[in-house]
C-alpha positions in Angstrom: -20.0 3.3 7.4 -16.3 3.6 6.6 -14.7 6.8 5.6 -13.8 5.5 2.1 -15.5 2.5 0.4 -14.4 1.2 -3.0 -16.5 -1.5 -4.6 -15.6 -3.5 -7.8 -13.5 -0.6 -9.2 -12.4 -1.3 -12.8 -10.1 0.9 -14.7 -8.8 0.2 -18.2 -6.6 1.9 -20.8 -7.0 1.7 -24.6 -3.7 1.1 -26.4 -2.6 0.1 -29.8 -2.0 -3.4 -28.5 -5.4 -3.8 -27.0 -7.4 -2.9 -23.8 -5.3 -3.0 -20.6 -7.4 -3.6 -17.6 -5.1 -2.1 -15.0 -7.6 -2.4 -12.1 -10.1 -5.2 -12.2 -12.9 -5.6 -9.7 -11.0 -3.9 -6.8 -12.7 -3.5 -3.4 -11.6 -2.2 0.0 -12.5 0.3 2.6 -10.6 2.6 4.9 -11.7 3.8 8.4 -11.0 7.3 9.8 -7.6 7.4 11.4 -6.5 4.1 9.8 -3.3 3.6 7.8 -4.0 1.2 5.0 -1.4 -0.1 2.6 -1.7 -1.3 -1.0 1.4 -3.4 -1.9 2.6 -5.3 -4.9 5.2 -5.3 -7.7 5.6 -2.4 -10.2 2.7 -2.6 -12.7 0.3 -4.3 -10.3 -2.1 -1.3 -10.6 -1.5 0.3 -7.2 -1.0 3.9 -8.4 -3.9 3.6 -10.9 -6.2 2.5 -8.2 -5.1 5.5 -6.0 -5.5 8.1 -8.8 -9.0 6.8 -9.4 -10.0 7.9 -6.0 -9.6 11.5 -7.0 -10.8 10.9 -10.6 -7.4 11.7 -12.0 -7.4 9.0 -14.7 -6.9 10.7 -18.0 -7.2 9.4 -21.6 -6.6 6.8 -22.8 -7.6 5.6 -19.4 -11.2 5.3 -18.1 -13.0 4.2 -15.0 -15.5 1.8 -16.5 -17.2 0.2 -13.5 -17.5 0.2 -9.8 -18.3 2.7 -7.0 -16.2 5.0 -4.9 -17.9 6.4 -1.8 -16.5 9.0 0.6 -18.6 9.4 3.7 -21.4 7.7 1.8 -21.2 10.1 -1.2 -20.7 8.9 -4.7 -17.4 10.3 -5.9 -17.9 9.2 -9.5 -21.1 11.2 -9.6 -19.6 14.4 -8.4 -20.0 17.6 -10.5 -16.8 19.5 -11.4 -17.5 21.9 -8.5 -18.0 19.1 -6.1 -14.9 17.3 -7.4 -12.8 20.5 -6.9 -14.0 20.8 -3.3 -13.4 17.1 -2.7 -9.8 17.2 -4.0 -7.8 18.9 -1.3 -10.5 19.5 1.3 -11.6 15.9 1.8 -8.9 13.9 0.1 -5.4 14.8 -1.0 -2.5 13.0 -2.7 1.3 13.2 -2.5 3.0 11.7 -5.5 6.1 9.6 -5.7 8.5 12.2 -7.0 8.5 15.3 -4.9 10.9 17.1 -7.2 8.5 16.8 -10.1 5.6 17.8 -7.9 7.1 21.1 -6.7 7.4 24.0 -9.1 11.1 25.0 -9.2 10.4 28.8 -9.7 8.3 29.2 -6.6 9.3 28.9 -3.0 8.0 26.0 -0.9 5.9 28.4 1.2 4.3 30.1 -1.9 3.2 26.7 -3.1 1.6 25.7 0.2 -0.1 29.1 0.4 -1.4 28.9 -3.2 -3.1 25.6 -2.3 -4.8 27.2 0.7 -6.0 30.2 -1.4 -7.4 27.9 -4.1 -9.5 26.2 -1.6 -10.5 29.3 0.4 -8.7 28.0 3.6 -6.6 31.1 4.4 -5.0 34.1 2.8 -2.3 36.7 3.6 -0.4 36.5 6.9 -2.8 33.8 8.2 -1.9 31.6 5.2 1.8 32.2 5.8 1.6 31.3 9.5 -0.4 28.2 8.7 2.1 27.1 6.1 5.0 27.4 8.6 2.9 25.5 11.1 2.4 22.7 8.5 6.1 22.5 7.8 6.7 22.2 11.5 4.0 19.5 11.8 5.8 17.3 9.3 9.0 17.7 11.3 11.1 20.1 9.2 13.7 21.4 11.6 13.6 25.0 10.6 10.2 25.6 9.1 10.5 29.4 8.7 13.7 28.9 6.6 12.1 26.1 4.6 9.2 28.4 3.8 11.4 30.7 1.8 13.5 27.9 0.3 13.2 26.8 -3.4 12.7 23.1 -4.1 16.2 22.6 -5.3 17.5 23.8 -1.9 15.8 20.9 -0.1 17.1 17.4 0.5 15.0 14.5 -0.8 13.5 13.9 2.6 12.7 17.5 3.2 11.1 17.8 -0.3 8.9 14.8 0.5 7.9 16.4 3.8 7.1 19.7 2.0 4.8 17.8 -0.5 3.0 16.1 2.4 2.7 19.5 4.1 1.1 20.8 0.9 -1.3 17.9 0.8 -2.3 18.5 4.5 -2.8 22.3 4.0 -6.6 21.9 3.6 -7.0 19.4 6.5 -8.1 16.4 4.4 -9.6 13.4 6.1 -7.8 11.1 3.7 -4.2 11.4 2.6 -3.0 9.3 -0.3 0.8 8.7 -0.4 2.3 7.1 -3.5 5.7 5.5 -2.6 6.6 8.3 -0.1 9.9 6.6 0.9 11.3 5.9 -2.5 14.9 7.2 -2.9 15.3 8.1 0.8 18.0 6.6 3.0 16.9 4.4 5.9 17.3 7.1 8.6 15.2 9.7 6.7 12.7 6.9 5.8 12.3 6.0 9.5 11.8 9.7 10.5 9.1 10.1 7.7 7.3 7.0 8.8 7.2 8.2 12.4 5.8 11.5 11.1 3.0 9.7 9.2 2.1 7.6 12.3 1.9 10.7 14.4 -0.4 12.4 11.9 -2.8 9.4 11.8 -2.9 9.2 15.6 -2.9 12.9 16.5 -5.2 14.3 13.8 -7.3 11.2 13.0 -6.2 11.4 9.4 -6.8 8.2 7.3 -3.8 7.3 5.1 -3.7 5.2 2.0 -0.1 4.1 1.5 1.0 2.8 -1.9 4.3 0.9 -1.7 6.2 -2.1 -2.7 8.3 -2.0 0.5 6.9 -4.5 3.1 9.3 -3.1 5.7 7.4 0.2 5.4 4.1 -1.6 5.8 5.3 -3.4 8.9 6.4 -0.1 10.5 3.3 2.0 10.2 0.2 0.3 8.7 -2.8 -1.2 10.4 -4.1 -3.2 7.4 -2.8 -4.1 4.0 -4.0 -5.3 0.6 -1.8 -7.3 -1.7 -2.4 -6.5 -5.4 -1.4 -8.6 -8.4 -2.1 -7.9 -12.0 -4.9 -5.5 -11.2 -6.6 -7.6 -8.6 -6.6 -8.0 -4.8 -5.1 -11.4 -3.9 -5.0 -11.0 -0.1 -6.3 -8.5 2.4 -5.5 -8.7 6.2 -4.4 -6.8 9.3 -0.7 -6.3 9.0 0.1 -8.7 11.8 -1.8 -11.5 10.2 -0.3 -10.7 6.8 3.3 -11.2 8.2 2.6 -14.0 10.6 0.2 -16.0 8.5 0.4 -15.2 4.7 -2.4 -17.1 3.0 -1.6 -16.5 -0.7 1.6 -17.8 -2.4 2.3 -14.4 -3.9 2.3 -12.8 -0.5 4.6 -15.4 0.8 6.9 -14.8 -2.2 7.0 -11.1 -1.5 7.8 -11.7 2.1 10.5 -14.2 1.2 12.3 -11.7 -1.0 13.0 -9.2 1.7 16.7 -8.9 2.6 17.7 -9.4 6.2 20.7 -8.3 8.1 23.0 -11.2 8.9 21.7 -13.4 6.1 24.7 -15.3 4.7 23.1 -16.4 1.4 24.6 -15.1 -1.9 21.2 -14.5 -3.5 17.8 -13.6 -2.2 14.9 -15.8 -3.2 12.6 -14.2 -5.8 9.2 -14.8 -7.2 9.9 -16.6 -10.5 8.9 -15.1 -13.8 7.4 -11.7 -14.4 4.0 -10.1 -14.0 1.6 -11.0 -16.9 0.8 -8.9 -19.9 -2.5 -7.2 -18.9 -3.7 -7.2 -22.6 -3.7 -11.0 -22.5 -3.9 -12.1 -18.9 -3.6 -15.8 -18.1 -6.7 -17.9 -17.8 -7.8 -18.9 -14.3 -5.7 -17.6 -11.5 -3.5 -14.8 -12.9 -0.6 -15.9 -10.6 -0.6 -19.5 -11.6 2.2 -19.3 -14.3 4.6 -18.2 -11.5 3.1 -20.2 -8.6 5.1 -23.3 -7.3 1.9 -24.8 -6.0 -0.3 -24.4 -9.1 -2.5 -27.3 -10.2 -4.8 -27.8 -13.2 -7.7 -26.0 -11.5 -5.5 -22.9 -11.2 -5.2 -22.6 -14.9 -8.9 -23.0 -15.6 -10.9 -21.5 -12.7 -10.6 -17.9 -11.5 -10.3 -17.9 -7.7 -12.5 -15.4 -5.9 -11.5 -13.4 -2.8 -12.9 -15.6 0.1 -13.0 -15.5 3.9 -10.3 -17.7 5.3 -12.6 -19.0 8.1 -15.5 -20.1 5.9 -14.1 -20.3 2.3 -17.2 -18.2 1.3 -16.9 -15.3 -1.1 -16.5 -11.9 0.6 -20.0 -10.5 0.9 -21.0 -7.0 -0.1 -21.2 -4.6 2.8 -19.0 -6.7 5.1 -15.3 -7.0 5.2 -13.7 -10.0 6.9 -10.5 -9.6 8.9 -8.5 -11.9 6.5 -9.4 -12.8 2.9 -7.5 -14.4 0.1 -8.0 -15.3 -3.6 -6.5 -18.8 -3.7 -8.2 -22.2 -4.5 -6.6 -23.6 -1.3 -9.2 -21.8 0.8 -12.2 -23.3 -1.1 -10.9 -26.9 -1.0 -10.0 -27.0 -4.7 -6.2 -27.4 -4.3 -5.4 -31.0 -3.8 -1.7 -30.6 -2.8 -2.3 -27.6 -0.6 0.2 -24.8 0.1 3.2 -26.7 1.4 5.3 -23.8 2.7 6.4 -23.3 6.3 7.9 -20.4 8.2 10.7 -20.1 10.8 10.6 -17.3 13.4 14.0 -16.0 14.5 14.3 -13.7 17.4 16.9 -11.0 17.9 19.2 -13.6 19.7 19.2 -15.9 16.7 16.9 -18.5 18.3 14.3 -19.9 15.9 11.2 -22.0 16.1 9.6 -23.6 13.1 5.9 -24.3 12.5 5.7 -27.2 10.1 1.9 -27.1 9.8 2.1 -25.6 6.3 0.5 -22.3 5.5 -0.7 -21.8 9.1 2.8 -21.1 10.3 3.5 -17.8 12.0 5.4 -15.1 10.2 7.0 -12.3 12.2 9.3 -9.4 11.8 12.7 -11.0 12.0 11.5 -14.2 10.4 14.4 -16.3 9.0 12.7 -18.3 6.3 9.8 -20.1 4.7 10.5 -23.5 3.2 8.7 -24.8 0.2 8.7 -28.5 -0.3 11.9 -28.6 1.8 13.9 -27.1 -1.1 14.0 -23.4 -0.4 14.9 -21.5 2.7 13.1 -18.2 1.9 13.3 -14.8 3.6 9.8 -13.8 4.6 9.8 -10.6 6.7 12.0 -7.7 7.7 13.9 -7.2 10.9 12.1 -5.2 13.6 14.5 -4.1 16.3 11.6 -3.5 18.6 10.5 -7.1 18.4 11.9 -9.4 21.0 11.5 -13.1 21.7 9.8 -15.6 19.4 6.3 -14.9 20.6 5.4 -13.2 17.3 4.1 -9.9 18.6 4.9 -6.6 16.9 5.8 -3.6 19.0 3.8 -0.6 17.8 
């Protein structure tokens, strides 16, 4: 039994223009100590799915279907007392904007201590010592000084670390991070990602990471789920997602990542815009933007299937790699005609021209579609050497 299990989660919002189904039949699971990423464009439904885990959806939104189980317990069936215990003690969330999350009139230490008092974790001097220890755990250089600082006295990176320390104050088994690296420079971002990796490994904390940055996913995640227009379109271990993307949307996201040394004037981009969720396209929701779309894509809704068998993902068992594309059920006549090129740190490249089964690695130079586009598909990883396609962890 996984630590967290989400099955067929559906969340919708009632607006003047109509019903917006922001999350539609969403399923995944997270094991203890695992770092799991949910990636996609803005508006894909990533944050709504994460807020749903703690039942933080407010009107005009509503969870209308599905199950959320934590250690086998039904989160959607919790009483208010059980929900209060669950939030903080079992699962905690750190939001995207730390400045908005921290109260400007209280010191950082006071806010961490307040969280511990509210959940009966510690009080008095013990709470103060624990707060300083938490600030040290998230790699704040002078934790005793940071304890007495006000939020405006912290840099962006330190504020984000303080928010994570607050979320960790009750020792949750699941930590939900919504775009934790947004607005941070690359040096601070790298330090924060290293901190998160250490937390997962040292304290066996499961992390759900919400991000649009695939470079972040490559650095610190074990598995990833790609989300588009409220639905999961691909789910895979991170290595497979980068080396062998099985959905055109995933390939498009990888292609749009900038790479040092790339001499092109413009980066390739996924054409068009995400759909209006009040009136979603028929069939595959990605088909209006997909260069490989055929008639079947506009009329038949593809299900998430196992790549090896083409069978729908069964309840209670999660395959290593699944994708929602007609290519994997044999319904796409032309196939997914993109290829990838792997470029190592010395500039040597090797190209797999076998179509979608090509390898994608950190440092990949391009994926070609019908011989017309030389797309970027993955970020540089300075620790990856050679063209063997292995990620250094």
